[in-house]
C-alpha positions as CSV (number, residue, x, y, z in Angstrom):
1,X,-0.2,0.2,0.2
2,X,2.9,2.3,0.8
3,X,4.3,1.6,-2.9
4,X,1.0,2.8,-4.3
5,X,0.8,5.9,-2.4
6,X,4.5,6.8,-3.2
7,X,3.8,6.1,-7.0
8,X,0.6,8.3,-6.8
9,X,2.7,11.1,-5.1
10,X,5.6,10.6,-7.7
11,X,3.1,10.7,-10.5
12,X,1.2,13.9,-9.1
13,X,4.5,15.7,-8.8
14,X,5.5,14.8,-12.3
15,X,2.1,15.8,-13.8
16,X,2.0,19.2,-11.8
17,X,5.9,19.9,-12.9
18,X,5.2,19.3,-16.4
19,X,1.8,21.2,-16.3
20,X,4.2,24.3,-14.7
21,X,6.7,23.9,-17.3
22,X,4.1,24.1,-20.3
23,X,2.1,26.7,-18.9
24,X,5.6,28.9,-18.5
25,X,6.4,28.2,-22.0
26,X,3.1,29.1,-23.4
27,X,2.4,32.6,-24.5
28,X,0.6,34.5,-21.6
29,X,-3.0,35.8,-21.7
30,X,-3.1,39.0,-23.5
31,X,-5.9,41.5,-23.6
32,X,-6.4,44.4,-26.1
33,X,-9.1,46.6,-27.9
34,X,-10.5,46.4,-31.3
35,X,-12.6,48.6,-33.5
36,X,-13.8,49.1,-37.4
37,X,-16.2,49.3,-39.9
38,X,-19.3,47.2,-40.0
39,X,-20.9,46.5,-43.5
40,X,-24.4,44.8,-42.3
41,X,-27.7,43.8,-44.0
42,X,-30.5,41.6,-43.4
43,X,-32.1,38.7,-46.0
44,X,-34.9,40.7,-47.0
45,X,-35.6,41.6,-50.6
46,X,-36.5,45.3,-49.6
47,X,-33.2,45.9,-48.1
48,X,-29.4,46.7,-48.9
49,X,-26.1,46.7,-46.9
50,X,-25.6,49.5,-44.6
51,X,-22.2,50.8,-42.8
52,X,-21.8,51.1,-39.2
53,X,-19.3,50.9,-36.2
54,X,-17.9,48.2,-34.0
55,X,-15.7,48.6,-31.2
56,X,-14.8,46.6,-27.9
57,X,-12.5,44.6,-25.7
58,X,-10.9,40.9,-26.1
59,X,-8.9,38.5,-24.3
60,X,-6.6,36.1,-26.2
61,X,-5.9,33.0,-24.2
62,X,-3.5,30.8,-25.7
63,X,-4.5,26.9,-25.2
64,X,-1.8,25.2,-27.4
65,X,1.1,26.3,-29.4
66,X,-1.2,27.3,-32.4
67,X,-4.5,27.5,-31.0
68,X,-6.2,30.2,-29.0
69,X,-9.6,31.2,-27.6
70,X,-10.6,34.9,-28.2
71,X,-13.4,36.0,-26.2
72,X,-14.7,39.6,-26.9
73,X,-17.3,42.0,-25.8
74,X,-18.3,44.3,-28.5
75,X,-20.8,46.8,-29.4
76,X,-21.9,46.4,-32.8
77,X,-23.9,48.8,-35.1
78,X,-26.0,46.6,-37.6
79,X,-29.0,46.7,-39.5
80,X,-29.8,47.6,-43.1
81,X,-30.8,50.6,-45.6
82,X,-34.5,50.1,-47.6
83,X,-33.7,49.5,-51.1
84,X,-36.3,52.1,-52.5
85,X,-36.0,54.7,-50.1
86,X,-32.3,54.8,-49.1
87,X,-32.8,57.5,-46.5
88,X,-35.1,55.1,-44.6
89,X,-32.5,53.1,-42.4
90,X,-33.0,50.1,-39.9
91,X,-30.7,50.4,-36.9
92,X,-29.9,47.5,-34.7
93,X,-27.5,48.2,-32.2
94,X,-25.9,45.1,-30.0
95,X,-23.8,44.2,-27.4
96,X,-22.0,41.3,-28.8
97,X,-20.1,38.5,-27.4
98,X,-18.2,36.5,-30.0
99,X,-16.2,33.5,-28.8
100,X,-13.6,32.8,-31.6
101,X,-11.1,29.9,-31.9
102,X,-8.0,31.0,-33.6
103,X,-5.4,28.8,-35.3
104,X,-2.2,30.5,-36.2
105,X,-1.5,29.6,-39.9
106,X,1.8,31.6,-39.4
107,X,3.2,33.3,-36.4
108,X,1.7,36.8,-37.3
109,X,-1.1,35.2,-39.2
110,X,-4.4,33.6,-37.8
111,X,-7.8,32.3,-38.9
112,X,-10.9,31.9,-36.7
113,X,-14.4,30.7,-36.3
114,X,-16.8,30.6,-33.5
115,X,-20.3,31.7,-32.2
116,X,-21.6,35.2,-31.6
117,X,-24.2,36.0,-29.0
118,X,-25.6,39.5,-29.3
119,X,-28.0,41.4,-27.2
120,X,-30.0,44.2,-28.4
121,X,-29.5,47.8,-26.9
122,X,-31.5,49.8,-29.3
123,X,-34.0,49.0,-32.3
124,X,-35.0,51.6,-34.5
125,X,-36.0,52.8,-37.9
126,X,-34.6,56.2,-39.1
127,X,-35.5,58.7,-41.9
128,X,-36.3,62.0,-43.0
129,X,-39.3,62.0,-40.8
130,X,-37.2,61.2,-37.6
131,X,-37.1,57.9,-35.9
132,X,-39.4,55.4,-34.3
133,X,-38.5,52.4,-31.9
134,X,-39.3,48.8,-33.2
135,X,-38.6,47.0,-30.0
136,X,-42.1,45.2,-30.4
137,X,-41.1,43.8,-33.8
138,X,-37.5,42.4,-33.2
139,X,-36.0,39.9,-30.9
140,X,-33.6,41.0,-28.3
141,X,-31.2,38.1,-28.9
142,X,-29.4,37.0,-32.1
143,X,-27.0,34.4,-32.4
144,X,-24.4,34.1,-35.3
145,X,-21.5,32.0,-36.5
146,X,-18.4,34.2,-37.4
147,X,-15.4,33.1,-39.7
148,X,-12.4,35.6,-39.9
149,X,-8.7,36.0,-40.4
150,X,-6.3,38.6,-39.0
151,X,-2.8,39.6,-39.7
152,X,-0.4,41.2,-36.8
153,X,2.3,43.6,-38.4
154,X,4.1,43.3,-35.2
155,X,3.1,41.4,-31.8
156,X,0.7,44.3,-30.6
157,X,-0.8,46.2,-33.9
158,X,-3.0,43.9,-36.5
159,X,-5.9,44.2,-38.9
160,X,-8.8,41.9,-38.8
161,X,-11.6,40.8,-41.1
162,X,-14.6,38.5,-39.9
163,X,-17.9,37.7,-41.5
164,X,-20.9,36.7,-39.2
165,X,-23.9,35.1,-40.5
166,X,-27.0,35.2,-38.6
167,X,-28.5,31.6,-37.4
168,X,-31.8,32.9,-35.9
169,X,-34.9,34.8,-36.9
170,X,-34.6,38.2,-35.6
171,X,-38.2,39.3,-36.0
172,X,-40.6,38.6,-33.4
173,X,-43.6,36.3,-34.4
174,X,-42.6,36.1,-37.7
175,X,-45.0,33.8,-40.0
176,X,-42.8,34.0,-43.5
177,X,-39.1,33.1,-44.0
178,X,-36.6,33.8,-41.2
179,X,-35.1,37.3,-41.2
180,X,-31.3,36.9,-40.3
181,X,-28.7,39.7,-40.0
182,X,-25.3,39.3,-41.9
183,X,-22.2,41.5,-41.1
184,X,-18.9,41.9,-42.7
185,X,-16.4,43.6,-40.4
186,X,-13.0,44.9,-41.3
187,X,-10.8,46.8,-38.4
188,X,-7.7,47.0,-36.2
189,X,-6.8,45.5,-33.1
190,X,-4.1,46.3,-30.5
191,X,-2.9,43.9,-27.7
192,X,-1.6,45.3,-24.4
């Protein structure tokens, strides 16, 4: 019985030493900020793409030498323009939480994919005659799937691009085809 406990203690000590060694050789968690341009639309025949803004914070958490997980907290200005009356805009503002899994193809170049959870902050239709809240017509939650890439010119500063396809219907009590968000993002990122 003493040999069993001695073997268990040696194994536990070896494993904890190996974990400490792996953790010290891996890159540390890096925090950062990002911002850029959204070009968003909805899959409705009467609408076309609308420019917007996104920006927020992220944490890049290495999980292996070439893989990391990057949760983000972003303000996301999305929506669409009316195809016939371009002065009429649907503004859908969200707080989005993407959780991207990133793979480093090269040390400075990565590709990414993951879900994006978005929570509505403001839902308005704006036009020449003013604006009106449309909170009753749209759901407060949107789920999307993001695919993207990024390149860091140096360890701190980089450019990013991502496409997020909406997976859920954003219209409340919609009896017809599902209406989904889609957004293309391009921007810059800075790691502290």
